[in-house]
PDB file of N, CA, C and O in Angstrom, chain B, residues numbered from 101:
ATOM      1  N   MET B 101     -39.025  75.580  20.903  1.00  0.00           N
ATOM      2  CA  MET B 101     -39.548  74.965  19.700  1.00  0.00           C
ATOM      3  C   MET B 101     -39.464  73.450  19.837  1.00  0.00           C
ATOM      4  O   MET B 101     -38.452  72.915  20.288  1.00  0.00           O
ATOM      5  N   SER B 102     -40.509  72.781  19.453  1.00  0.00           N
ATOM      6  CA  SER B 102     -40.546  71.319  19.473  1.00  0.00           C
ATOM      7  C   SER B 102     -39.910  70.763  18.215  1.00  0.00           C
ATOM      8  O   SER B 102     -39.923  71.403  17.163  1.00  0.00           O
ATOM      9  N   VAL B 103     -39.355  69.573  18.327  1.00  0.00           N
ATOM     10  CA  VAL B 103     -38.781  68.859  17.195  1.00  0.00           C
ATOM     11  C   VAL B 103     -39.556  67.560  17.038  1.00  0.00           C
ATOM     12  O   VAL B 103     -39.698  66.789  17.987  1.00  0.00           O
ATOM     13  N   LEU B 104     -40.055  67.328  15.833  1.00  0.00           N
ATOM     14  CA  LEU B 104     -40.819  66.124  15.533  1.00  0.00           C
ATOM     15  C   LEU B 104     -40.127  65.379  14.405  1.00  0.00           C
ATOM     16  O   LEU B 104     -39.824  65.960  13.363  1.00  0.00           O
ATOM     17  N   GLU B 105     -39.879  64.100  14.612  1.00  0.00           N
ATOM     18  CA  GLU B 105     -39.291  63.264  13.568  1.00  0.00           C
ATOM     19  C   GLU B 105     -40.254  62.128  13.264  1.00  0.00           C
ATOM     20  O   GLU B 105     -40.669  61.396  14.163  1.00  0.00           O
ATOM     21  N   VAL B 106     -40.604  61.986  12.003  1.00  0.00           N
ATOM     22  CA  VAL B 106     -41.472  60.896  11.563  1.00  0.00           C
ATOM     23  C   VAL B 106     -40.594  59.927  10.784  1.00  0.00           C
ATOM     24  O   VAL B 106     -40.010  60.293   9.763  1.00  0.00           O
ATOM     25  N   THR B 107     -40.501  58.696  11.265  1.00  0.00           N
ATOM     26  CA  THR B 107     -39.674  57.726  10.558  1.00  0.00           C
ATOM     27  C   THR B 107     -40.447  57.112   9.394  1.00  0.00           C
ATOM     28  O   THR B 107     -41.676  57.040   9.406  1.00  0.00           O
ATOM     29  N   MET B 108     -39.707  56.683   8.411  1.00  0.00           N
ATOM     30  CA  MET B 108     -40.328  56.088   7.230  1.00  0.00           C
ATOM     31  C   MET B 108     -40.944  54.729   7.537  1.00  0.00           C
ATOM     32  O   MET B 108     -41.575  54.135   6.664  1.00  0.00           O
ATOM     33  N   THR B 109     -40.776  54.226   8.750  1.00  0.00           N
ATOM     34  CA  THR B 109     -41.431  52.976   9.152  1.00  0.00           C
ATOM     35  C   THR B 109     -42.877  53.206   9.570  1.00  0.00           C
ATOM     36  O   THR B 109     -43.634  52.248   9.729  1.00  0.00           O
ATOM     37  N   VAL B 110     -43.268  54.462   9.750  1.00  0.00           N
ATOM     38  CA  VAL B 110     -44.647  54.803  10.095  1.00  0.00           C
ATOM     39  C   VAL B 110     -45.506  54.673   8.832  1.00  0.00           C
ATOM     40  O   VAL B 110     -45.163  55.263   7.807  1.00  0.00           O
ATOM     41  N   PRO B 111     -46.598  53.928   8.874  1.00  0.00           N
ATOM     42  CA  PRO B 111     -47.465  53.841   7.694  1.00  0.00           C
ATOM     43  C   PRO B 111     -47.922  55.240   7.248  1.00  0.00           C
ATOM     44  O   PRO B 111     -48.406  56.031   8.058  1.00  0.00           O
ATOM     45  N   GLY B 112     -47.763  55.529   5.967  1.00  0.00           N
ATOM     46  CA  GLY B 112     -48.163  56.828   5.432  1.00  0.00           C
ATOM     47  C   GLY B 112     -47.301  57.972   5.936  1.00  0.00           C
ATOM     48  O   GLY B 112     -47.784  59.095   6.084  1.00  0.00           O
ATOM     49  N   ALA B 113     -46.037  57.700   6.201  1.00  0.00           N
ATOM     50  CA  ALA B 113     -45.140  58.674   6.835  1.00  0.00           C
ATOM     51  C   ALA B 113     -45.077  60.004   6.084  1.00  0.00           C
ATOM     52  O   ALA B 113     -45.074  61.061   6.715  1.00  0.00           O
ATOM     53  N   ILE B 114     -45.027  59.974   4.782  1.00  0.00           N
ATOM     54  CA  ILE B 114     -44.901  61.223   4.024  1.00  0.00           C
ATOM     55  C   ILE B 114     -46.170  62.060   4.163  1.00  0.00           C
ATOM     56  O   ILE B 114     -46.096  63.285   4.261  1.00  0.00           O
ATOM     57  N   ALA B 115     -47.313  61.422   4.173  1.00  0.00           N
ATOM     58  CA  ALA B 115     -48.564  62.146   4.404  1.00  0.00           C
ATOM     59  C   ALA B 115     -48.610  62.712   5.816  1.00  0.00           C
ATOM     60  O   ALA B 115     -49.128  63.808   6.031  1.00  0.00           O
ATOM     61  N   VAL B 116     -48.072  61.972   6.777  1.00  0.00           N
ATOM     62  CA  VAL B 116     -48.026  62.453   8.160  1.00  0.00           C
ATOM     63  C   VAL B 116     -47.136  63.699   8.241  1.00  0.00           C
ATOM     64  O   VAL B 116     -47.482  64.670   8.913  1.00  0.00           O
ATOM     65  N   ILE B 117     -45.994  63.664   7.557  1.00  0.00           N
ATOM     66  CA  ILE B 117     -45.105  64.832   7.532  1.00  0.00           C
ATOM     67  C   ILE B 117     -45.839  66.035   6.955  1.00  0.00           C
ATOM     68  O   ILE B 117     -45.753  67.136   7.500  1.00  0.00           O
ATOM     69  N   ALA B 118     -46.558  65.834   5.862  1.00  0.00           N
ATOM     70  CA  ALA B 118     -47.304  66.931   5.241  1.00  0.00           C
ATOM     71  C   ALA B 118     -48.352  67.502   6.198  1.00  0.00           C
ATOM     72  O   ALA B 118     -48.515  68.719   6.287  1.00  0.00           O
ATOM     73  N   GLN B 119     -49.058  66.630   6.910  1.00  0.00           N
ATOM     74  CA  GLN B 119     -50.068  67.085   7.864  1.00  0.00           C
ATOM     75  C   GLN B 119     -49.435  67.862   9.017  1.00  0.00           C
ATOM     76  O   GLN B 119     -49.957  68.897   9.431  1.00  0.00           O
ATOM     77  N   LEU B 120     -48.316  67.365   9.533  1.00  0.00           N
ATOM     78  CA  LEU B 120     -47.626  68.055  10.621  1.00  0.00           C
ATOM     79  C   LEU B 120     -47.080  69.404  10.166  1.00  0.00           C
ATOM     80  O   LEU B 120     -47.163  70.394  10.894  1.00  0.00           O
ATOM     81  N   ALA B 121     -46.526  69.436   8.967  1.00  0.00           N
ATOM     82  CA  ALA B 121     -45.978  70.690   8.443  1.00  0.00           C
ATOM     83  C   ALA B 121     -47.074  71.734   8.294  1.00  0.00           C
ATOM     84  O   ALA B 121     -46.861  72.910   8.588  1.00  0.00           O
ATOM     85  N   LYS B 122     -48.240  71.308   7.841  1.00  0.00           N
ATOM     86  CA  LYS B 122     -49.360  72.231   7.680  1.00  0.00           C
ATOM     87  C   LYS B 122     -49.872  72.716   9.033  1.00  0.00           C
ATOM     88  O   LYS B 122     -50.184  73.895   9.201  1.00  0.00           O
ATOM     89  N   ALA B 123     -49.955  71.808   9.983  1.00  0.00           N
ATOM     90  CA  ALA B 123     -50.527  72.151  11.286  1.00  0.00           C
ATOM     91  C   ALA B 123     -49.548  72.868  12.218  1.00  0.00           C
ATOM     92  O   ALA B 123     -49.946  73.751  12.977  1.00  0.00           O
ATOM     93  N   PHE B 124     -48.266  72.487  12.161  1.00  0.00           N
ATOM     94  CA  PHE B 124     -47.315  72.994  13.145  1.00  0.00           C
ATOM     95  C   PHE B 124     -46.050  73.587  12.539  1.00  0.00           C
ATOM     96  O   PHE B 124     -45.084  73.839  13.258  1.00  0.00           O
ATOM     97  N   GLY B 125     -46.039  73.812  11.242  1.00  0.00           N
ATOM     98  CA  GLY B 125     -44.833  74.257  10.551  1.00  0.00           C
ATOM     99  C   GLY B 125     -44.110  75.431  11.175  1.00  0.00           C
ATOM    100  O   GLY B 125     -42.880  75.444  11.208  1.00  0.00           O
ATOM    101  N   ALA B 126     -44.834  76.408  11.667  1.00  0.00           N
ATOM    102  CA  ALA B 126     -44.209  77.591  12.261  1.00  0.00           C
ATOM    103  C   ALA B 126     -43.820  77.366  13.716  1.00  0.00           C
ATOM    104  O   ALA B 126     -43.027  78.125  14.273  1.00  0.00           O
ATOM    105  N   GLU B 127     -44.367  76.339  14.326  1.00  0.00           N
ATOM    106  CA  GLU B 127     -44.155  76.107  15.753  1.00  0.00           C
ATOM    107  C   GLU B 127     -43.224  74.940  16.050  1.00  0.00           C
ATOM    108  O   GLU B 127     -42.814  74.765  17.198  1.00  0.00           O
ATOM    109  N   ALA B 128     -42.881  74.138  15.048  1.00  0.00           N
ATOM    110  CA  ALA B 128     -42.078  72.943  15.281  1.00  0.00           C
ATOM    111  C   ALA B 128     -41.113  72.715  14.129  1.00  0.00           C
ATOM    112  O   ALA B 128     -41.367  73.117  12.993  1.00  0.00           O
ATOM    113  N   LEU B 129     -40.020  72.074  14.439  1.00  0.00           N
ATOM    114  CA  LEU B 129     -39.060  71.633  13.441  1.00  0.00           C
ATOM    115  C   LEU B 129     -39.442  70.202  13.095  1.00  0.00           C
ATOM    116  O   LEU B 129     -39.382  69.316  13.947  1.00  0.00           O
ATOM    117  N   ILE B 130     -39.831  69.977  11.859  1.00  0.00           N
ATOM    118  CA  ILE B 130     -40.374  68.690  11.448  1.00  0.00           C
ATOM    119  C   ILE B 130     -39.400  68.008  10.505  1.00  0.00           C
ATOM    120  O   ILE B 130     -38.930  68.607   9.537  1.00  0.00           O
ATOM    121  N   GLY B 131     -39.099  66.740  10.799  1.00  0.00           N
ATOM    122  CA  GLY B 131     -38.139  66.024   9.974  1.00  0.00           C
ATOM    123  C   GLY B 131     -38.563  64.612   9.679  1.00  0.00           C
ATOM    124  O   GLY B 131     -39.574  64.116  10.177  1.00  0.00           O
ATOM    125  N   ALA B 132     -37.752  63.972   8.843  1.00  0.00           N
ATOM    126  CA  ALA B 132     -38.006  62.600   8.416  1.00  0.00           C
ATOM    127  C   ALA B 132     -36.843  61.721   8.849  1.00  0.00           C
ATOM    128  O   ALA B 132     -35.679  62.101   8.720  1.00  0.00           O
ATOM    129  N   GLY B 133     -37.172  60.542   9.365  1.00  0.00           N
ATOM    130  CA  GLY B 133     -36.149  59.605   9.803  1.00  0.00           C
ATOM    131  C   GLY B 133     -36.202  58.305   9.029  1.00  0.00           C
ATOM    132  O   GLY B 133     -37.181  58.007   8.345  1.00  0.00           O
ATOM    133  N   THR B 134     -35.142  57.543   9.149  1.00  0.00           N
ATOM    134  CA  THR B 134     -34.988  56.264   8.457  1.00  0.00           C
ATOM    135  C   THR B 134     -35.109  56.448   6.944  1.00  0.00           C
ATOM    136  O   THR B 134     -35.713  55.629   6.251  1.00  0.00           O
ATOM    137  N   VAL B 135     -34.529  57.527   6.452  1.00  0.00           N
ATOM    138  CA  VAL B 135     -34.535  57.816   5.013  1.00  0.00           C
ATOM    139  C   VAL B 135     -33.314  57.129   4.403  1.00  0.00           C
ATOM    140  O   VAL B 135     -32.180  57.368   4.818  1.00  0.00           O
ATOM    141  N   LEU B 136     -33.567  56.276   3.417  1.00  0.00           N
ATOM    142  CA  LEU B 136     -32.500  55.434   2.879  1.00  0.00           C
ATOM    143  C   LEU B 136     -32.010  55.824   1.493  1.00  0.00           C
ATOM    144  O   LEU B 136     -30.992  55.306   1.034  1.00  0.00           O
ATOM    145  N   ASP B 137     -32.718  56.731   0.815  1.00  0.00           N
ATOM    146  CA  ASP B 137     -32.309  57.076  -0.549  1.00  0.00           C
ATOM    147  C   ASP B 137     -32.746  58.495  -0.892  1.00  0.00           C
ATOM    148  O   ASP B 137     -33.607  59.063  -0.219  1.00  0.00           O
ATOM    149  N   PRO B 138     -32.148  59.074  -1.950  1.00  0.00           N
ATOM    150  CA  PRO B 138     -32.476  60.453  -2.302  1.00  0.00           C
ATOM    151  C   PRO B 138     -33.920  60.641  -2.769  1.00  0.00           C
ATOM    152  O   PRO B 138     -34.485  61.721  -2.592  1.00  0.00           O
ATOM    153  N   GLU B 139     -34.520  59.622  -3.355  1.00  0.00           N
ATOM    154  CA  GLU B 139     -35.905  59.748  -3.805  1.00  0.00           C
ATOM    155  C   GLU B 139     -36.844  59.954  -2.617  1.00  0.00           C
ATOM    156  O   GLU B 139     -37.747  60.789  -2.662  1.00  0.00           O
ATOM    157  N   THR B 140     -36.619  59.189  -1.569  1.00  0.00           N
ATOM    158  CA  THR B 140     -37.440  59.345  -0.363  1.00  0.00           C
ATOM    159  C   THR B 140     -37.160  60.690   0.298  1.00  0.00           C
ATOM    160  O   THR B 140     -38.082  61.353   0.773  1.00  0.00           O
ATOM    161  N   ALA B 141     -35.896  61.092   0.331  1.00  0.00           N
ATOM    162  CA  ALA B 141     -35.545  62.406   0.892  1.00  0.00           C
ATOM    163  C   ALA B 141     -36.285  63.506   0.143  1.00  0.00           C
ATOM    164  O   ALA B 141     -36.810  64.430   0.764  1.00  0.00           O
ATOM    165  N   ASP B 142     -36.332  63.419  -1.177  1.00  0.00           N
ATOM    166  CA  ASP B 142     -37.016  64.426  -1.988  1.00  0.00           C
ATOM    167  C   ASP B 142     -38.497  64.474  -1.647  1.00  0.00           C
ATOM    168  O   ASP B 142     -39.057  65.556  -1.471  1.00  0.00           O
ATOM    169  N   ARG B 143     -39.133  63.321  -1.553  1.00  0.00           N
ATOM    170  CA  ARG B 143     -40.562  63.289  -1.223  1.00  0.00           C
ATOM    171  C   ARG B 143     -40.818  63.873   0.161  1.00  0.00           C
ATOM    172  O   ARG B 143     -41.813  64.567   0.370  1.00  0.00           O
ATOM    173  N   CYS B 144     -39.926  63.596   1.103  1.00  0.00           N
ATOM    174  CA  CYS B 144     -40.079  64.129   2.466  1.00  0.00           C
ATOM    175  C   CYS B 144     -39.925  65.647   2.483  1.00  0.00           C
ATOM    176  O   CYS B 144     -40.709  66.345   3.127  1.00  0.00           O
ATOM    177  N   ILE B 145     -38.926  66.154   1.784  1.00  0.00           N
ATOM    178  CA  ILE B 145     -38.704  67.602   1.727  1.00  0.00           C
ATOM    179  C   ILE B 145     -39.884  68.286   1.052  1.00  0.00           C
ATOM    180  O   ILE B 145     -40.331  69.342   1.500  1.00  0.00           O
ATOM    181  N   GLN B 146     -40.389  67.693  -0.021  1.00  0.00           N
ATOM    182  CA  GLN B 146     -41.553  68.263  -0.692  1.00  0.00           C
ATOM    183  C   GLN B 146     -42.774  68.277   0.234  1.00  0.00           C
ATOM    184  O   GLN B 146     -43.627  69.159   0.128  1.00  0.00           O
ATOM    185  N   ALA B 147     -42.851  67.306   1.133  1.00  0.00           N
ATOM    186  CA  ALA B 147     -43.977  67.237   2.071  1.00  0.00           C
ATOM    187  C   ALA B 147     -43.830  68.230   3.221  1.00  0.00           C
ATOM    188  O   ALA B 147     -44.792  68.500   3.940  1.00  0.00           O
ATOM    189  N   GLY B 148     -42.621  68.774   3.393  1.00  0.00           N
ATOM    190  CA  GLY B 148     -42.427  69.764   4.441  1.00  0.00           C
ATOM    191  C   GLY B 148     -41.360  69.435   5.461  1.00  0.00           C
ATOM    192  O   GLY B 148     -41.179  70.187   6.419  1.00  0.00           O
ATOM    193  N   ALA B 149     -40.645  68.331   5.285  1.00  0.00           N
ATOM    194  CA  ALA B 149     -39.582  67.983   6.224  1.00  0.00           C
ATOM    195  C   ALA B 149     -38.475  69.033   6.162  1.00  0.00           C
ATOM    196  O   ALA B 149     -38.069  69.468   5.084  1.00  0.00           O
ATOM    197  N   GLN B 150     -38.002  69.426   7.332  1.00  0.00           N
ATOM    198  CA  GLN B 150     -36.945  70.424   7.431  1.00  0.00           C
ATOM    199  C   GLN B 150     -35.591  69.792   7.728  1.00  0.00           C
ATOM    200  O   GLN B 150     -34.558  70.458   7.655  1.00  0.00           O
ATOM    201  N   PHE B 151     -35.600  68.518   8.061  1.00  0.00           N
ATOM    202  CA  PHE B 151     -34.351  67.784   8.213  1.00  0.00           C
ATOM    203  C   PHE B 151     -34.589  66.324   7.855  1.00  0.00           C
ATOM    204  O   PHE B 151     -35.709  65.816   7.916  1.00  0.00           O
ATOM    205  N   ILE B 152     -33.488  65.663   7.479  1.00  0.00           N
ATOM    206  CA  ILE B 152     -33.521  64.264   7.073  1.00  0.00           C
ATOM    207  C   ILE B 152     -32.518  63.512   7.937  1.00  0.00           C
ATOM    208  O   ILE B 152     -31.391  63.966   8.133  1.00  0.00           O
ATOM    209  N   VAL B 153     -32.939  62.352   8.457  1.00  0.00           N
ATOM    210  CA  VAL B 153     -32.053  61.503   9.244  1.00  0.00           C
ATOM    211  C   VAL B 153     -31.959  60.149   8.556  1.00  0.00           C
ATOM    212  O   VAL B 153     -32.965  59.571   8.145  1.00  0.00           O
ATOM    213  N   SER B 154     -30.735  59.656   8.440  1.00  0.00           N
ATOM    214  CA  SER B 154     -30.520  58.361   7.810  1.00  0.00           C
ATOM    215  C   SER B 154     -29.743  57.451   8.752  1.00  0.00           C
ATOM    216  O   SER B 154     -28.811  57.905   9.416  1.00  0.00           O
ATOM    217  N   PRO B 155     -30.109  56.181   8.819  1.00  0.00           N
ATOM    218  CA  PRO B 155     -29.362  55.254   9.668  1.00  0.00           C
ATOM    219  C   PRO B 155     -28.088  54.744   9.004  1.00  0.00           C
ATOM    220  O   PRO B 155     -27.300  54.039   9.634  1.00  0.00           O
ATOM    221  N   ALA B 156     -27.883  55.094   7.745  1.00  0.00           N
ATOM    222  CA  ALA B 156     -26.732  54.585   7.005  1.00  0.00           C
ATOM    223  C   ALA B 156     -26.132  55.691   6.134  1.00  0.00           C
ATOM    224  O   ALA B 156     -26.779  56.697   5.841  1.00  0.00           O
ATOM    225  N   LEU B 157     -24.910  55.482   5.742  1.00  0.00           N
ATOM    226  CA  LEU B 157     -24.234  56.430   4.865  1.00  0.00           C
ATOM    227  C   LEU B 157     -24.653  56.151   3.430  1.00  0.00           C
ATOM    228  O   LEU B 157     -24.395  55.068   2.905  1.00  0.00           O
ATOM    229  N   ASN B 158     -25.296  57.122   2.797  1.00  0.00           N
ATOM    230  CA  ASN B 158     -25.678  57.007   1.396  1.00  0.00           C
ATOM    231  C   ASN B 158     -25.216  58.282   0.723  1.00  0.00           C
ATOM    232  O   ASN B 158     -25.817  59.341   0.906  1.00  0.00           O
ATOM    233  N   GLU B 159     -24.150  58.184  -0.054  1.00  0.00           N
ATOM    234  CA  GLU B 159     -23.544  59.370  -0.644  1.00  0.00           C
ATOM    235  C   GLU B 159     -24.504  60.122  -1.562  1.00  0.00           C
ATOM    236  O   GLU B 159     -24.446  61.349  -1.644  1.00  0.00           O
ATOM    237  N   GLU B 160     -25.387  59.400  -2.253  1.00  0.00           N
ATOM    238  CA  GLU B 160     -26.349  60.062  -3.129  1.00  0.00           C
ATOM    239  C   GLU B 160     -27.341  60.898  -2.315  1.00  0.00           C
ATOM    240  O   GLU B 160     -27.717  61.994  -2.730  1.00  0.00           O
ATOM    241  N   SER B 161     -27.760  60.382  -1.164  1.00  0.00           N
ATOM    242  CA  SER B 161     -28.673  61.137  -0.295  1.00  0.00           C
ATOM    243  C   SER B 161     -27.985  62.377   0.256  1.00  0.00           C
ATOM    244  O   SER B 161     -28.589  63.447   0.330  1.00  0.00           O
ATOM    245  N   ILE B 162     -26.738  62.234   0.638  1.00  0.00           N
ATOM    246  CA  ILE B 162     -25.987  63.379   1.148  1.00  0.00           C
ATOM    247  C   ILE B 162     -25.878  64.453   0.076  1.00  0.00           C
ATOM    248  O   ILE B 162     -26.131  65.627   0.343  1.00  0.00           O
ATOM    249  N   ALA B 163     -25.503  64.057  -1.131  1.00  0.00           N
ATOM    250  CA  ALA B 163     -25.367  65.021  -2.229  1.00  0.00           C
ATOM    251  C   ALA B 163     -26.707  65.692  -2.519  1.00  0.00           C
ATOM    252  O   ALA B 163     -26.762  66.902  -2.738  1.00  0.00           O
ATOM    253  N   PHE B 164     -27.782  64.915  -2.522  1.00  0.00           N
ATOM    254  CA  PHE B 164     -29.095  65.482  -2.783  1.00  0.00           C
ATOM    255  C   PHE B 164     -29.460  66.513  -1.725  1.00  0.00           C
ATOM    256  O   PHE B 164     -29.874  67.624  -2.058  1.00  0.00           O
ATOM    257  N   CYS B 165     -29.309  66.152  -0.449  1.00  0.00           N
ATOM    258  CA  CYS B 165     -29.681  67.061   0.635  1.00  0.00           C
ATOM    259  C   CYS B 165     -28.826  68.314   0.633  1.00  0.00           C
ATOM    260  O   CYS B 165     -29.325  69.408   0.895  1.00  0.00           O
ATOM    261  N   ARG B 166     -27.556  68.167   0.344  1.00  0.00           N
ATOM    262  CA  ARG B 166     -26.693  69.350   0.273  1.00  0.00           C
ATOM    263  C   ARG B 166     -27.137  70.264  -0.864  1.00  0.00           C
ATOM    264  O   ARG B 166     -27.146  71.485  -0.710  1.00  0.00           O
ATOM    265  N   ALA B 167     -27.503  69.685  -1.995  1.00  0.00           N
ATOM    266  CA  ALA B 167     -27.945  70.486  -3.144  1.00  0.00           C
ATOM    267  C   ALA B 167     -29.273  71.183  -2.858  1.00  0.00           C
ATOM    268  O   ALA B 167     -29.517  72.279  -3.362  1.00  0.00           O
ATOM    269  N   ARG B 168     -30.117  70.570  -2.069  1.00  0.00           N
ATOM    270  CA  ARG B 168     -31.423  71.141  -1.728  1.00  0.00           C
ATOM    271  C   ARG B 168     -31.379  71.998  -0.469  1.00  0.00           C
ATOM    272  O   ARG B 168     -32.416  72.456   0.010  1.00  0.00           O
ATOM    273  N   SER B 169     -30.189  72.213   0.062  1.00  0.00           N
ATOM    274  CA  SER B 169     -30.002  72.948   1.317  1.00  0.00           C
ATOM    275  C   SER B 169     -30.701  72.256   2.474  1.00  0.00           C
ATOM    276  O   SER B 169     -31.047  72.890   3.471  1.00  0.00           O
ATOM    277  N   GLY B 170     -30.903  70.971   2.338  1.00  0.00           N
ATOM    278  CA  GLY B 170     -31.468  70.198   3.436  1.00  0.00           C
ATOM    279  C   GLY B 170     -30.350  69.741   4.354  1.00  0.00           C
ATOM    280  O   GLY B 170     -29.176  70.018   4.107  1.00  0.00           O
ATOM    281  N   HIS B 171     -30.712  69.061   5.381  1.00  0.00           N
ATOM    282  CA  HIS B 171     -29.734  68.566   6.331  1.00  0.00           C
ATOM    283  C   HIS B 171     -29.890  67.065   6.443  1.00  0.00           C
ATOM    284  O   HIS B 171     -30.998  66.540   6.550  1.00  0.00           O
ATOM    285  N   LEU B 172     -28.764  66.391   6.416  1.00  0.00           N
ATOM    286  CA  LEU B 172     -28.779  64.945   6.587  1.00  0.00           C
ATOM    287  C   LEU B 172     -27.979  64.609   7.829  1.00  0.00           C
ATOM    288  O   LEU B 172     -26.817  64.998   7.945  1.00  0.00           O
ATOM    289  N   SER B 173     -28.577  63.905   8.738  1.00  0.00           N
ATOM    290  CA  SER B 173     -27.900  63.468   9.951  1.00  0.00           C
ATOM    291  C   SER B 173     -27.867  61.953   9.962  1.00  0.00           C
ATOM    292  O   SER B 173     -28.662  61.295   9.291  1.00  0.00           O
ATOM    293  N   ARG B 174     -26.958  61.420  10.715  1.00  0.00           N
ATOM    294  CA  ARG B 174     -26.936  59.978  10.910  1.00  0.00           C
ATOM    295  C   ARG B 174     -26.229  59.676  12.211  1.00  0.00           C
ATOM    296  O   ARG B 174     -25.434  60.475  12.706  1.00  0.00           O
ATOM    297  N   ARG B 175     -26.522  58.534  12.745  1.00  0.00           N
ATOM    298  CA  ARG B 175     -25.840  58.127  13.969  1.00  0.00           C
ATOM    299  C   ARG B 175     -24.374  57.898  13.667  1.00  0.00           C
ATOM    300  O   ARG B 175     -24.037  57.402  12.592  1.00  0.00           O
ATOM    301  N   PRO B 176     -23.494  58.250  14.597  1.00  0.00           N
ATOM    302  CA  PRO B 176     -22.071  57.998  14.390  1.00  0.00           C
ATOM    303  C   PRO B 176     -21.790  56.511  14.214  1.00  0.00           C
ATOM    304  O   PRO B 176     -22.325  55.677  14.945  1.00  0.00           O
ATOM    305  N   ASP B 177     -20.980  56.200  13.276  1.00  0.00           N
ATOM    306  CA  ASP B 177     -20.587  54.828  12.999  1.00  0.00           C
ATOM    307  C   ASP B 177     -19.087  54.845  12.756  1.00  0.00           C
ATOM    308  O   ASP B 177     -18.647  55.317  11.708  1.00  0.00           O
ATOM    309  N   PRO B 178     -18.289  54.344  13.692  1.00  0.00           N
ATOM    310  CA  PRO B 178     -16.834  54.433  13.557  1.00  0.00           C
ATOM    311  C   PRO B 178     -16.308  53.867  12.245  1.00  0.00           C
ATOM    312  O   PRO B 178     -15.318  54.364  11.709  1.00  0.00           O
ATOM    313  N   ASP B 179     -16.957  52.838  11.727  1.00  0.00           N
ATOM    314  CA  ASP B 179     -16.484  52.233  10.484  1.00  0.00           C
ATOM    315  C   ASP B 179     -16.691  53.135   9.279  1.00  0.00           C
ATOM    316  O   ASP B 179     -16.020  52.970   8.260  1.00  0.00           O
ATOM    317  N   ARG B 180     -17.602  54.079   9.382  1.00  0.00           N
ATOM    318  CA  ARG B 180     -17.916  54.948   8.255  1.00  0.00           C
ATOM    319  C   ARG B 180     -17.456  56.390   8.453  1.00  0.00           C
ATOM    320  O   ARG B 180     -17.707  57.232   7.591  1.00  0.00           O
ATOM    321  N   SER B 181     -16.800  56.690   9.547  1.00  0.00           N
ATOM    322  CA  SER B 181     -16.445  58.072   9.856  1.00  0.00           C
ATOM    323  C   SER B 181     -15.611  58.706   8.752  1.00  0.00           C
ATOM    324  O   SER B 181     -15.880  59.836   8.344  1.00  0.00           O
ATOM    325  N   CYS B 182     -14.621  58.005   8.274  1.00  0.00           N
ATOM    326  CA  CYS B 182     -13.758  58.563   7.233  1.00  0.00           C
ATOM    327  C   CYS B 182     -14.540  58.828   5.953  1.00  0.00           C
ATOM    328  O   CYS B 182     -14.364  59.873   5.327  1.00  0.00           O
ATOM    329  N   ALA B 183     -15.394  57.904   5.562  1.00  0.00           N
ATOM    330  CA  ALA B 183     -16.190  58.096   4.349  1.00  0.00           C
ATOM    331  C   ALA B 183     -17.102  59.286   4.503  1.00  0.00           C
ATOM    332  O   ALA B 183     -17.280  60.052   3.556  1.00  0.00           O
ATOM    333  N   ARG B 184     -17.689  59.464   5.685  1.00  0.00           N
ATOM    334  CA  ARG B 184     -18.584  60.591   5.911  1.00  0.00           C
ATOM    335  C   ARG B 184     -17.831  61.910   5.804  1.00  0.00           C
ATOM    336  O   ARG B 184     -18.326  62.862   5.202  1.00  0.00           O
ATOM    337  N   LEU B 185     -16.642  61.968   6.385  1.00  0.00           N
ATOM    338  CA  LEU B 185     -15.842  63.196   6.324  1.00  0.00           C
ATOM    339  C   LEU B 185     -15.478  63.520   4.884  1.00  0.00           C
ATOM    340  O   LEU B 185     -15.444  64.691   4.507  1.00  0.00           O
ATOM    341  N   GLU B 186     -15.207  62.510   4.079  1.00  0.00           N
ATOM    342  CA  GLU B 186     -14.886  62.752   2.678  1.00  0.00           C
ATOM    343  C   GLU B 186     -16.070  63.332   1.922  1.00  0.00           C
ATOM    344  O   GLU B 186     -15.877  64.118   0.995  1.00  0.00           O
ATOM    345  N   CYS B 187     -17.298  62.963   2.296  1.00  0.00           N
ATOM    346  CA  CYS B 187     -18.494  63.487   1.633  1.00  0.00           C
ATOM    347  C   CYS B 187     -18.697  64.965   1.929  1.00  0.00           C
ATOM    348  O   CYS B 187     -19.325  65.673   1.140  1.00  0.00           O
ATOM    349  N   ARG B 188     -18.174  65.441   3.056  1.00  0.00           N
ATOM    350  CA  ARG B 188     -18.354  66.834   3.423  1.00  0.00           C
ATOM    351  C   ARG B 188     -17.469  67.765   2.622  1.00  0.00           C
ATOM    352  O   ARG B 188     -17.779  68.950   2.496  1.00  0.00           O
ATOM    353  N   SER B 189     -16.390  67.268   2.086  1.00  0.00           N
ATOM    354  CA  SER B 189     -15.459  68.156   1.387  1.00  0.00           C
ATOM    355  C   SER B 189     -15.791  68.320  -0.066  1.00  0.00           C
ATOM    356  O   SER B 189     -15.094  69.039  -0.782  1.00  0.00           O
TER     357      SER B 189
END
């Protein structure tokens, strides 16, 4: 299975996610990257994103994705590791 990530820096990224989900939804895992807030995460999930990637720790985005059964990933950041672990509990 292929994995496709569309970052929010791509012009019309949410529309691109919707097009990819429609065309390849059963054949690929489609996600959204550079998601900075829960509102954007919601729009991406509604468009068909199956995972969300954030470059920063945003507790509201984490709570939103957990409530929606979505997945939020982020690059490891030693300065934020403890805060991230606290969000998981």
